N, C-alpha and C positions, 0 to 999 in steps of 0.2 A: 272670350271663350268660357263656357262654363264646364266645369268637373265632370260631371258621369249622369249616362241616363239608361233608361232600358227602355229599348225598341222591341215591340211585339210585332208583327206583320199577321195581321187578321183579315181571312176569306171566307165567309160564311161560318165565324167561328163563334155565335153567341156564348153557345153550352159550356164552351169551353172559356170563355173571357167571364162568364159568370162564378163557374167551378174555380178557378185559378187566379184572376187578378187582385181578390184580394188577400190572400197568400204574398203576391208579390207586393203589393201595395206597405200591408203590415211589416215584412220582413225587409223592405228596402227602402226606409226612412233618408237614404245619403244620397238619392237617384233620383231624378226627374222620371218619370213614367208616361210613355208616348206610345201612342197604338197610332200604327199604321193602316189602314182599310184600303183593301185591295180588290176593290170593285166589290164590294161583297152586296148581295140580294137579301139577306135574312133581315133580323130586326137588331142587328150588332150594333149600328148607330145610333137608334134610340137607346137600345140598353147602356151601352156607353154615357149618355145624355142624362138619364134617369138615373145611374145607379153610381156611377165613377165620374162625378162631374168635377175630381181632381184630375183624372188623368186627360194628357194633351192628345188631342184626336187628329191627326194628316188625312187628309181625302186624298188618295193617290192617282183616281179617277179613272180603274179598270185595272181589271186580274192581269197584273205583269210576270208572277209566278213567285216563285222565292227571289231569285235572284233579281230581278228588275223592279220587285217590289222592293226589296231592300235599298237597291242603290237610288231609287227615287226617295225614300224615304232621309237616308243619309246624307243625303246628299241636302238635304232641307234643315239641317242638326249640325249645330257645331259647339262639338265636348270634343275632350281629349279623351275620354273611355267611351264607348257606347256598347251595352251587353246586347247582342241580338239574344233573345228570349222566345222559343214556340209557345202559340198560345195553350199548347197540352201539354206544358212544364208545371210543375209544382215545387216551387223554390222552396227554400227551409230558412229557418232563422240563422242570420248569420253569413248568407250563403256568398255575397258579393266581395264583401272586402278581401278576404286571401285571393280572389284574383286580381285586386286592383293593387292590392301588395306587391303581387308577383311582376305587374308591368311596371311599377312604379321602381325597381331594383335594377332594371337594366335597360334601356331603348332599344337594341336587337328585339327584344320579345314584343311580337304584332299581335298575339295572339293568345288566350289562357281558356283552357274548358274545365271544367269541374266535373265532377265523378257524376256520371248518368245514371241511375237506379230505374228499373222496370217500377212505373205505378201501380199495378195490377201485383207485381211480387216485387216486392220492395227490398228482399233481401238477394235477387238476382241483376244482375247488369244488362241495359238496355241496350236494346240493337244498335240503335245509333250513335254510336259515340263512345259509351262503357267507359272504360278510365284511358280513354284516348287512342287516336286512331293513327295505323302505316299504310302502307301497302308494300307489294311483293314487285317484281321486277318485271311483272307480265299487268300490273294495272289493279290489281285484286287488292280492294280494299280491307282492311282487318283491325279488331282494336284488342285493346288491354282488357280480357273479359269477355271478347267475344269473335270467335272465329266462323266464318259462315254460319251457319244456325245452331251452333254451340254458343250458348250462352251459360256464365259461371257465374257461381253462389258469390255473392259479396261477402269476405270472411276478413277484411282486413287489408287483404293484400296489394291491395292497391293505391295503400292511402298516404302515400308519398308525391312529391310533386317532381318532375320531371320533365324533360323534352321530350316533345311527340313530332310527329309526321305530320299531321293535320289533328284539326281540333272539329267537332263536331258543332254544326250547322244547327244544332238543335236548340244547343245554348252555348257560348259562349261571347266571353267578353276582346272586343278590338281597340288597338290603338286606329284612332281615326286621320292620323297622318300618314298612319302607315296602308290603309285601305284606301285613300285616295289618290295616292301615290301611286299604288298600284292599281286605278283604278275600276277597282270593285268586283265584282262579280262578274261573269260574262255572262250578257243577259241570254246569249242563244240556247245557255243551257234549260232556260225556264226553272225548272227545278230537280234537285238531287243531283249530289257530287261537284255543284259549283265551288261548295267550301273548299275541298279536298284540291280542287285546280288551283285558288285562290291561294290556299297554304300552298303547294309545290310551286308555283311563280315566286310567292316568299321562301319559300327553301332554296330555290335559286341564287334570290340575290342574298345569301348570307344571313337572313332573318331568322330566331327564333320562336317557334310555336309551343306551347309549353300545355300542359296538364297539372292539377293541384287535386287532390285528394283527400284535402282537408276541406274541400267546397263540395256539398250534395246537393241534386235535387231528382226528380221523379219525372221521367216522361213516357207517358201515355201509347205515341206513336203512331204512325199511319193516318192521322187527324184530318189529311187532306187528300190522300192516296192510300187507298189500303194496301198491304205490302205485297200482296199476289196480285193487284190491279194490273193489266198487259201495259196501262199507261206509264207506270211506274217502272216496270221491265224495260219498257222502249226505252223511256229516259235515261235508266243507270245507264243500259248499255252503248246508248249512241254518247252519254255523257263521257263516258268512261273511255270512249277511243278518242273523244276532243280532245281529252286531258291530257291522255299519252303522246299524239302526237303532237301536241304544243310542248309539252316539257319533256321529252326525250329528245336528245340528239339522234342524229341521220344514224350515228354509227350505231347505235344502241337500239334504235326501235327498227330497224329494220330486219335485224336476224332473229326480233322475238316475234315477228307476226304469223310465220305460219306457226307457230305453236299456240299463241293468241288465239288465231283464228279456229286452228280443231278444237280448242277448250269450247269458245263460244259455239262450237256446233254440236259438242258434247251438252251444254245447257241444254238445247233445241233438244234432243234426242230428249234427255230428263224430262222437261217440260211436254215433250207428247204424250212419252209414256207416261205420264199421269195426269194425263187428262186436261192440261193449260196450255191448250191450242191456241188460246188470245195470245200467252206470252212467249209459245215458239213462234208466231207471227209476228211479235216484236224485236225478236232478235234479230229476224232478216228484214225488218225495215229499219232494224238501226243501222245496218251493216251497207242499206244503200245509201243513206244520208250523205257519206262523203262522197262516194263517185259522182253524185247528181249535184253535189256542191264543190267542183274542181277550184274557186276562188279564195272559196274557203280553205282549203286542204294547202294552196299556195300560202296563205296569210300567217296559218297555223305553223307549217315549216319555218319559216324564215323566224318568228317567234323564238322556236325551239333552238336554231344556231347561238343564242343567247348563251355567255359561259356560267355554269351553275360552281353554287359554294355552299355547301349543303351543311348544317348542323345536323341534320337525322337525317341519311338518306335511306333512300326505297331498300327495301330486305331483298338479299340478292340470290333468294330460291324462289322455286316455282310454289306458293300456298298451296295449290290445288294438289299437287305431289303429295307436300307435306302433311295436308290434312288427308286428302283420301286412299291414298296409298301407303302413307308411312304411318297414319293415327295419331296424326301429333293435332291434338285438338285442343289445348289452350296457349296459351300466349308463350306461358314460362317453356313450354315445351320448346319453341322456336327461337325466341329471346330470351335467354335467361337473363332476369333483373341481375 
């Protein structure tokens, strides 16, 4: 088994590879660099062959989404640790070693995320991960540095090292033995929230997920699907429901269903009033997914009966209420460090 690799999943991302791969190569001499091509139809493969001959390329034989693509790529790799890095991430000098050092210190730690800042506004946290992920009792994810669409300025307030509930799929390092033991990502998710589901499964089994503010990367975001794309809305809502049903025990899930459904329909009203009719329809389609897949529902409920042992538990209050009614816009307003 080799020690360390960086795995980049690519789908029609020739522009991002040309822009950001040189920094990955320059700032990561301690790791092998591997690009998994997820059925690209642009000139990505030719670009890699012509301009980055030192990079290993794995043809994944089609577009399997984030979840399926990484499952197939990591199944081919034999490393102790692998950093999963989006193609639209700019890494910085010395970014990887602090993350690996944390994994080396404790075998219970299975994933570590760096500080993720906005590539376009480099003094501001980025939506997808920011300073480490958390989730509320109704399944709404949030981050240190990002709650809903409120993004904090980076003033060094999250330069620490601490446990978090989930690590961002945009950039995190995983312990490969733990990834394979958990059977990796759920490929039904295709893309979006698969890392939260995986981290929740790890949390339930007593594993630890960490954030390291001593390492910084910059994320463009929306590289494959734009943030306002109805397809992204559908995947976020559907996959969030899959995550909740799999990971909450029946005694906790059932009492929360009415409030969660009501909050989703408030989202539908918001999308309608703001002219985002495709996103409103996407929420409706997401709610129909489980009723037309009863076998999947039974399977997920069976998995949720496993005993949970949390290192970091879900936030016990409603994020929607705290944010929209009580006006708590920053992470420190919710969970004082």
